A tleap script that builds the chain and sets N, CA, C and O, in Angstrom:
source leaprc.protein.ff14SB
mol = sequence {
  NMET THR ASN PRO VAL ALA ALA PHE LEU ALA
  LEU PRO LEU GLY THR ARG VAL VAL VAL ARG
  HIE ARG ILE GLU GLY GLY ALA THR ASP VAL
  LEU GLY GLU LEU ILE GLY ARG SER GLU ALA
  THR CYS GLN VAL ARG THR ARG ALA GLY GLU
  VAL THR ILE VAL LEU ALA ASN ILE ILE ALA
  ALA LYS GLN ILE PRO PRO PRO PRO ALA PRO
  ARG SER ARG ARG SER ALA ALA PRO ASP ARG
  GLY LEU CARG
}
set mol.1.N position { 87.075 -127.796 3.988 }
set mol.1.CA position { 88.830 -128.002 3.987 }
set mol.1.C position { 89.012 -128.055 5.383 }
set mol.1.O position { 88.288 -127.484 6.198 }
set mol.2.N position { 90.251 -128.932 5.710 }
set mol.2.CA position { 90.444 -128.955 7.188 }
set mol.2.C position { 91.774 -127.937 7.473 }
set mol.2.O position { 92.767 -127.645 6.808 }
set mol.3.N position { 91.244 -127.535 8.877 }
set mol.3.CA position { 91.891 -126.500 9.262 }
set mol.3.C position { 93.434 -126.985 9.626 }
set mol.3.O position { 93.579 -127.782 10.553 }
set mol.4.N position { 94.564 -126.511 8.906 }
set mol.4.CA position { 95.504 -127.192 9.281 }
set mol.4.C position { 96.222 -127.019 10.088 }
set mol.4.O position { 97.266 -127.671 10.042 }
set mol.5.N position { 96.004 -126.021 11.260 }
set mol.5.CA position { 96.526 -125.825 12.473 }
set mol.5.C position { 96.024 -126.817 13.303 }
set mol.5.O position { 96.810 -127.404 14.046 }
set mol.6.N position { 94.485 -127.192 13.299 }
set mol.6.CA position { 94.142 -127.925 14.593 }
set mol.6.C position { 94.135 -129.344 14.165 }
set mol.6.O position { 93.746 -130.265 14.884 }
set mol.7.N position { 94.717 -129.510 12.609 }
set mol.7.CA position { 95.126 -131.136 12.569 }
set mol.7.C position { 96.619 -131.021 13.167 }
set mol.7.O position { 96.855 -131.882 14.015 }
set mol.8.N position { 97.527 -130.252 12.932 }
set mol.8.CA position { 98.756 -130.081 13.884 }
set mol.8.C position { 98.683 -130.003 15.250 }
set mol.8.O position { 99.490 -130.534 16.012 }
set mol.9.N position { 97.988 -129.526 15.488 }
set mol.9.CA position { 97.998 -129.258 17.138 }
set mol.9.C position { 97.625 -130.879 17.733 }
set mol.9.O position { 97.946 -131.175 18.884 }
set mol.10.N position { 97.081 -131.650 17.034 }
set mol.10.CA position { 96.558 -133.208 17.408 }
set mol.10.C position { 97.576 -133.942 17.342 }
set mol.10.O position { 97.469 -135.129 17.651 }
set mol.11.N position { 99.124 -133.269 16.813 }
set mol.11.CA position { 100.001 -134.623 16.609 }
set mol.11.C position { 100.878 -134.522 18.045 }
set mol.11.O position { 101.157 -133.548 18.744 }
set mol.12.N position { 101.199 -135.995 18.182 }
set mol.12.CA position { 102.099 -135.836 19.375 }
set mol.12.C position { 103.198 -135.067 19.350 }
set mol.12.O position { 103.686 -134.888 18.234 }
set mol.13.N position { 103.866 -134.426 20.519 }
set mol.13.CA position { 105.037 -134.076 20.289 }
set mol.13.C position { 106.037 -135.283 20.313 }
set mol.13.O position { 105.952 -136.324 20.965 }
set mol.14.N position { 106.905 -134.919 19.525 }
set mol.14.CA position { 107.965 -136.367 18.991 }
set mol.14.C position { 108.195 -136.381 17.542 }
set mol.14.O position { 109.258 -136.648 16.983 }
set mol.15.N position { 106.705 -135.958 16.816 }
set mol.15.CA position { 106.280 -136.130 15.309 }
set mol.15.C position { 107.193 -135.510 14.805 }
set mol.15.O position { 107.662 -134.484 15.296 }
set mol.16.N position { 107.704 -136.218 13.405 }
set mol.16.CA position { 108.447 -135.788 12.526 }
set mol.16.C position { 107.510 -134.960 11.451 }
set mol.16.O position { 106.609 -135.487 10.797 }
set mol.17.N position { 107.888 -133.545 11.384 }
set mol.17.CA position { 106.630 -133.204 10.473 }
set mol.17.C position { 107.267 -131.944 9.223 }
set mol.17.O position { 108.459 -131.645 9.154 }
set mol.18.N position { 106.551 -131.550 8.631 }
set mol.18.CA position { 106.886 -130.316 7.621 }
set mol.18.C position { 105.727 -129.516 7.856 }
set mol.18.O position { 104.588 -129.979 7.794 }
set mol.19.N position { 106.019 -128.189 8.155 }
set mol.19.CA position { 105.418 -127.011 8.246 }
set mol.19.C position { 105.513 -126.135 7.244 }
set mol.19.O position { 106.677 -125.928 6.900 }
set mol.20.N position { 104.500 -125.409 6.515 }
set mol.20.CA position { 104.654 -124.233 5.484 }
set mol.20.C position { 104.146 -123.404 6.324 }
set mol.20.O position { 103.075 -123.769 6.809 }
set mol.21.N position { 104.705 -122.030 6.790 }
set mol.21.CA position { 104.299 -121.059 6.905 }
set mol.21.C position { 104.826 -119.523 6.540 }
set mol.21.O position { 105.933 -119.211 6.099 }
set mol.22.N position { 103.839 -118.767 6.817 }
set mol.22.CA position { 104.004 -117.205 5.988 }
set mol.22.C position { 105.384 -116.612 6.703 }
set mol.22.O position { 105.669 -116.973 7.845 }
set mol.23.N position { 106.166 -115.748 6.018 }
set mol.23.CA position { 107.172 -114.935 6.300 }
set mol.23.C position { 107.226 -114.010 5.528 }
set mol.23.O position { 106.764 -114.182 4.400 }
set mol.24.N position { 107.820 -112.708 5.897 }
set mol.24.CA position { 107.661 -111.493 5.078 }
set mol.24.C position { 108.133 -111.870 3.602 }
set mol.24.O position { 109.239 -112.377 3.414 }
set mol.25.N position { 107.514 -111.683 2.879 }
set mol.25.CA position { 107.705 -111.820 1.575 }
set mol.25.C position { 107.424 -112.721 0.853 }
set mol.25.O position { 107.531 -112.737 -0.373 }
set mol.26.N position { 106.912 -113.821 1.772 }
set mol.26.CA position { 106.299 -115.195 1.152 }
set mol.26.C position { 105.924 -116.082 2.413 }
set mol.26.O position { 105.425 -115.757 3.490 }
set mol.27.N position { 106.398 -117.507 1.837 }
set mol.27.CA position { 106.317 -118.374 2.796 }
set mol.27.C position { 107.660 -119.280 2.984 }
set mol.27.O position { 108.677 -119.037 2.335 }
set mol.28.N position { 107.583 -120.293 3.880 }
set mol.28.CA position { 108.985 -121.205 3.599 }
set mol.28.C position { 108.424 -122.258 4.658 }
set mol.28.O position { 107.614 -122.116 5.574 }
set mol.29.N position { 109.173 -123.412 4.191 }
set mol.29.CA position { 109.372 -124.723 5.157 }
set mol.29.C position { 110.184 -125.152 5.579 }
set mol.29.O position { 111.356 -125.083 5.208 }
set mol.30.N position { 109.469 -126.021 6.987 }
set mol.30.CA position { 110.524 -126.043 8.161 }
set mol.30.C position { 109.994 -127.765 8.421 }
set mol.30.O position { 108.828 -128.048 8.696 }
set mol.31.N position { 111.053 -128.746 8.276 }
set mol.31.CA position { 110.881 -129.943 8.438 }
set mol.31.C position { 111.706 -130.553 9.893 }
set mol.31.O position { 112.824 -130.067 10.065 }
set mol.32.N position { 111.439 -131.129 10.482 }
set mol.32.CA position { 111.942 -131.403 11.677 }
set mol.32.C position { 111.137 -132.099 12.678 }
set mol.32.O position { 110.196 -132.770 12.253 }
set mol.33.N position { 111.331 -132.055 13.845 }
set mol.33.CA position { 110.716 -132.942 15.165 }
set mol.33.C position { 109.815 -131.837 15.599 }
set mol.33.O position { 110.173 -130.659 15.620 }
set mol.34.N position { 108.713 -132.231 15.920 }
set mol.34.CA position { 107.821 -131.249 16.839 }
set mol.34.C position { 107.929 -131.324 18.375 }
set mol.34.O position { 107.336 -132.156 19.062 }
set mol.35.N position { 108.786 -130.324 18.856 }
set mol.35.CA position { 109.243 -130.508 20.378 }
set mol.35.C position { 108.602 -129.781 21.194 }
set mol.35.O position { 108.850 -130.049 22.369 }
set mol.36.N position { 107.632 -128.692 20.970 }
set mol.36.CA position { 106.800 -127.959 21.840 }
set mol.36.C position { 105.786 -127.043 20.937 }
set mol.36.O position { 105.867 -126.665 19.769 }
set mol.37.N position { 104.776 -126.836 21.974 }
set mol.37.CA position { 104.041 -125.697 21.300 }
set mol.37.C position { 103.264 -124.883 22.748 }
set mol.37.O position { 103.378 -125.173 23.939 }
set mol.38.N position { 102.571 -123.928 22.172 }
set mol.38.CA position { 101.946 -123.322 23.228 }
set mol.38.C position { 100.741 -122.793 22.809 }
set mol.38.O position { 100.487 -123.438 21.791 }
set mol.39.N position { 99.789 -121.950 23.003 }
set mol.39.CA position { 98.667 -121.039 22.768 }
set mol.39.C position { 98.848 -120.682 21.206 }
set mol.39.O position { 97.903 -120.874 20.441 }
set mol.40.N position { 100.016 -120.184 20.761 }
set mol.40.CA position { 100.208 -119.285 19.915 }
set mol.40.C position { 101.341 -119.571 18.841 }
set mol.40.O position { 101.262 -119.179 17.677 }
set mol.41.N position { 102.567 -120.409 19.437 }
set mol.41.CA position { 103.439 -120.809 18.702 }
set mol.41.C position { 103.942 -122.448 19.031 }
set mol.41.O position { 103.438 -123.100 19.946 }
set mol.42.N position { 104.785 -122.867 18.320 }
set mol.42.CA position { 105.076 -124.166 18.224 }
set mol.42.C position { 106.563 -124.465 17.803 }
set mol.42.O position { 106.997 -123.941 16.777 }
set mol.43.N position { 107.295 -125.226 18.503 }
set mol.43.CA position { 108.943 -125.355 18.221 }
set mol.43.C position { 108.882 -126.443 17.446 }
set mol.43.O position { 107.986 -127.280 17.561 }
set mol.44.N position { 110.079 -126.534 16.371 }
set mol.44.CA position { 110.425 -127.676 15.534 }
set mol.44.C position { 111.912 -127.726 15.692 }
set mol.44.O position { 112.629 -126.741 15.518 }
set mol.45.N position { 112.322 -128.846 16.010 }
set mol.45.CA position { 113.873 -129.244 16.070 }
set mol.45.C position { 114.113 -129.183 14.306 }
set mol.45.O position { 113.532 -130.026 13.623 }
set mol.46.N position { 114.733 -128.452 13.842 }
set mol.46.CA position { 115.833 -128.901 12.289 }
set mol.46.C position { 116.775 -129.426 12.567 }
set mol.46.O position { 117.041 -129.816 13.704 }
set mol.47.N position { 117.531 -129.555 11.507 }
set mol.47.CA position { 118.984 -129.944 11.524 }
set mol.47.C position { 120.077 -128.578 11.934 }
set mol.47.O position { 121.209 -128.502 12.412 }
set mol.48.N position { 119.142 -127.685 11.503 }
set mol.48.CA position { 120.063 -126.461 11.588 }
set mol.48.C position { 119.716 -125.686 13.275 }
set mol.48.O position { 120.165 -124.714 13.882 }
set mol.49.N position { 118.906 -126.511 13.492 }
set mol.49.CA position { 118.773 -125.901 15.217 }
set mol.49.C position { 116.850 -125.660 15.592 }
set mol.49.O position { 115.955 -125.874 14.774 }
set mol.50.N position { 116.716 -125.309 16.635 }
set mol.50.CA position { 114.934 -124.957 16.819 }
set mol.50.C position { 114.563 -123.889 16.350 }
set mol.50.O position { 115.261 -122.883 16.476 }
set mol.51.N position { 113.431 -123.877 15.733 }
set mol.51.CA position { 112.633 -122.965 14.804 }
set mol.51.C position { 111.213 -122.844 15.766 }
set mol.51.O position { 110.538 -123.718 16.310 }
set mol.52.N position { 111.105 -121.638 15.728 }
set mol.52.CA position { 109.562 -121.131 16.744 }
set mol.52.C position { 108.374 -120.833 15.354 }
set mol.52.O position { 108.721 -120.080 14.444 }
set mol.53.N position { 107.494 -121.261 15.341 }
set mol.53.CA position { 106.331 -120.787 14.546 }
set mol.53.C position { 105.458 -120.582 15.085 }
set mol.53.O position { 104.880 -121.262 15.933 }
set mol.54.N position { 105.118 -119.130 14.469 }
set mol.54.CA position { 103.855 -118.355 15.158 }
set mol.54.C position { 102.558 -119.347 14.260 }
set mol.54.O position { 102.509 -119.465 13.036 }
set mol.55.N position { 101.490 -120.040 15.365 }
set mol.55.CA position { 100.490 -120.848 14.548 }
set mol.55.C position { 99.668 -120.155 13.601 }
set mol.55.O position { 99.349 -120.744 12.568 }
set mol.56.N position { 99.236 -118.838 13.840 }
set mol.56.CA position { 98.359 -118.335 12.878 }
set mol.56.C position { 99.462 -117.858 11.558 }
set mol.56.O position { 98.943 -117.242 10.627 }
set mol.57.N position { 100.606 -118.078 11.509 }
set mol.57.CA position { 100.920 -118.015 10.028 }
set mol.57.C position { 101.000 -119.570 9.265 }
set mol.57.O position { 101.484 -119.830 8.164 }
set mol.58.N position { 100.370 -120.470 10.221 }
set mol.58.CA position { 100.915 -121.771 9.517 }
set mol.58.C position { 99.587 -121.631 8.078 }
set mol.58.O position { 98.435 -121.197 8.102 }
set mol.59.N position { 100.337 -122.157 7.069 }
set mol.59.CA position { 99.704 -122.555 5.878 }
set mol.59.C position { 98.902 -124.153 5.565 }
set mol.59.O position { 97.747 -124.483 5.295 }
set mol.60.N position { 100.034 -124.796 5.740 }
set mol.60.CA position { 99.791 -126.270 5.875 }
set mol.60.C position { 100.950 -126.909 6.612 }
set mol.60.O position { 102.031 -126.320 6.646 }
set mol.61.N position { 100.759 -128.258 7.291 }
set mol.61.CA position { 101.231 -129.034 8.301 }
set mol.61.C position { 100.953 -130.583 7.889 }
set mol.61.O position { 99.915 -130.952 7.339 }
set mol.62.N position { 101.850 -131.287 8.176 }
set mol.62.CA position { 101.641 -132.684 8.172 }
set mol.62.C position { 102.706 -133.330 8.891 }
set mol.62.O position { 103.898 -133.021 8.923 }
set mol.63.N position { 102.026 -134.389 9.532 }
set mol.63.CA position { 103.203 -135.543 9.477 }
set mol.63.C position { 103.929 -136.540 8.352 }
set mol.63.O position { 103.273 -137.091 7.467 }
set mol.64.N position { 105.270 -136.686 8.495 }
set mol.64.CA position { 106.068 -137.499 7.284 }
set mol.64.C position { 106.555 -138.505 7.954 }
set mol.64.O position { 106.431 -138.591 9.176 }
set mol.65.N position { 107.227 -139.470 7.152 }
set mol.65.CA position { 107.997 -140.640 8.015 }
set mol.65.C position { 109.443 -140.096 8.436 }
set mol.65.O position { 109.905 -138.959 8.345 }
set mol.66.N position { 109.895 -141.048 8.831 }
set mol.66.CA position { 111.294 -140.990 9.336 }
set mol.66.C position { 112.396 -140.712 8.329 }
set mol.66.O position { 112.162 -140.984 7.151 }
set mol.67.N position { 113.833 -140.085 8.741 }
set mol.67.CA position { 114.189 -140.164 7.171 }
set mol.67.C position { 114.936 -141.370 6.874 }
set mol.67.O position { 115.272 -142.244 7.673 }
set mol.68.N position { 115.133 -141.317 5.744 }
set mol.68.CA position { 115.914 -142.390 5.675 }
set mol.68.C position { 117.190 -142.851 6.172 }
set mol.68.O position { 117.918 -142.086 6.804 }
set mol.69.N position { 117.601 -144.379 5.865 }
set mol.69.CA position { 118.821 -144.572 6.783 }
set mol.69.C position { 119.687 -144.197 5.942 }
set mol.69.O position { 119.540 -144.087 4.725 }
set mol.70.N position { 120.843 -143.941 6.727 }
set mol.70.CA position { 121.986 -143.344 5.817 }
set mol.70.C position { 122.668 -144.241 4.950 }
set mol.70.O position { 122.932 -145.384 5.323 }
set mol.71.N position { 123.018 -143.756 3.662 }
set mol.71.CA position { 123.535 -144.633 2.991 }
set mol.71.C position { 125.137 -145.197 3.056 }
set mol.71.O position { 126.026 -144.402 3.358 }
set mol.72.N position { 125.461 -146.655 2.746 }
set mol.72.CA position { 127.003 -146.900 3.205 }
set mol.72.C position { 127.721 -146.046 1.961 }
set mol.72.O position { 127.388 -145.704 0.827 }
set mol.73.N position { 128.696 -145.921 2.670 }
set mol.73.CA position { 129.812 -145.180 1.578 }
set mol.73.C position { 130.242 -146.203 0.523 }
set mol.73.O position { 130.200 -147.432 0.565 }
set mol.74.N position { 130.707 -145.294 -0.523 }
set mol.74.CA position { 131.052 -146.052 -1.654 }
set mol.74.C position { 132.622 -146.704 -1.379 }
set mol.74.O position { 133.422 -145.960 -0.812 }
set mol.75.N position { 133.039 -147.979 -1.743 }
set mol.75.CA position { 134.443 -148.109 -1.467 }
set mol.75.C position { 134.917 -147.562 -2.652 }
set mol.75.O position { 134.312 -147.338 -3.701 }
set mol.76.N position { 136.404 -147.323 -2.263 }
set mol.76.CA position { 137.274 -146.732 -3.837 }
set mol.76.C position { 137.333 -147.899 -4.656 }
set mol.76.O position { 137.359 -149.060 -4.248 }
set mol.77.N position { 137.358 -147.435 -6.065 }
set mol.77.CA position { 137.832 -148.254 -7.091 }
set mol.77.C position { 138.513 -149.359 -6.994 }
set mol.77.O position { 139.442 -148.886 -6.340 }
set mol.78.N position { 138.765 -150.354 -7.112 }
set mol.78.CA position { 139.789 -151.407 -7.439 }
set mol.78.C position { 140.930 -150.959 -8.484 }
set mol.78.O position { 140.832 -150.620 -9.663 }
set mol.79.N position { 142.053 -151.078 -7.632 }
set mol.79.CA position { 143.543 -150.559 -8.277 }
set mol.79.C position { 143.558 -151.995 -9.761 }
set mol.79.O position { 143.366 -153.175 -9.469 }
set mol.80.N position { 143.767 -151.625 -10.949 }
set mol.80.CA position { 143.421 -152.578 -11.853 }
set mol.80.C position { 144.832 -152.560 -12.513 }
set mol.80.O position { 144.929 -152.937 -13.681 }
set mol.81.N position { 145.993 -152.119 -11.785 }
set mol.81.CA position { 147.355 -152.512 -12.180 }
set mol.81.C position { 147.493 -151.412 -13.375 }
set mol.81.O position { 148.629 -151.362 -13.847 }
set mol.82.N position { 146.533 -150.515 -13.955 }
set mol.82.CA position { 146.963 -150.043 -15.318 }
set mol.82.C position { 148.023 -148.465 -14.768 }
set mol.82.O position { 147.711 -147.462 -14.126 }
set mol.83.N position { 149.271 -148.902 -15.375 }
set mol.83.CA position { 150.077 -147.487 -15.682 }
set mol.83.C position { 150.597 -146.827 -16.680 }
set mol.83.O position { 151.143 -145.742 -16.485 }
savepdb mol mol.pdb
quit
């Protein structure tokens, strides 16, 4: 079985990732851009802000594709002259 931390550390900064890590009471996922790392932690920029993750707490991590393009807004329904 591959060590998830070793594979994660091989990813270049700027890679879009999802990381599952242990927290008090269970585990949680972080999805965003890998923006930094040190010997003990890594930083991921999410929509909500930057998250620091302790490498020893990582359960699984992988690269993911870029986010989908924004959908176009729906136009208003045409007025059919019903009154």
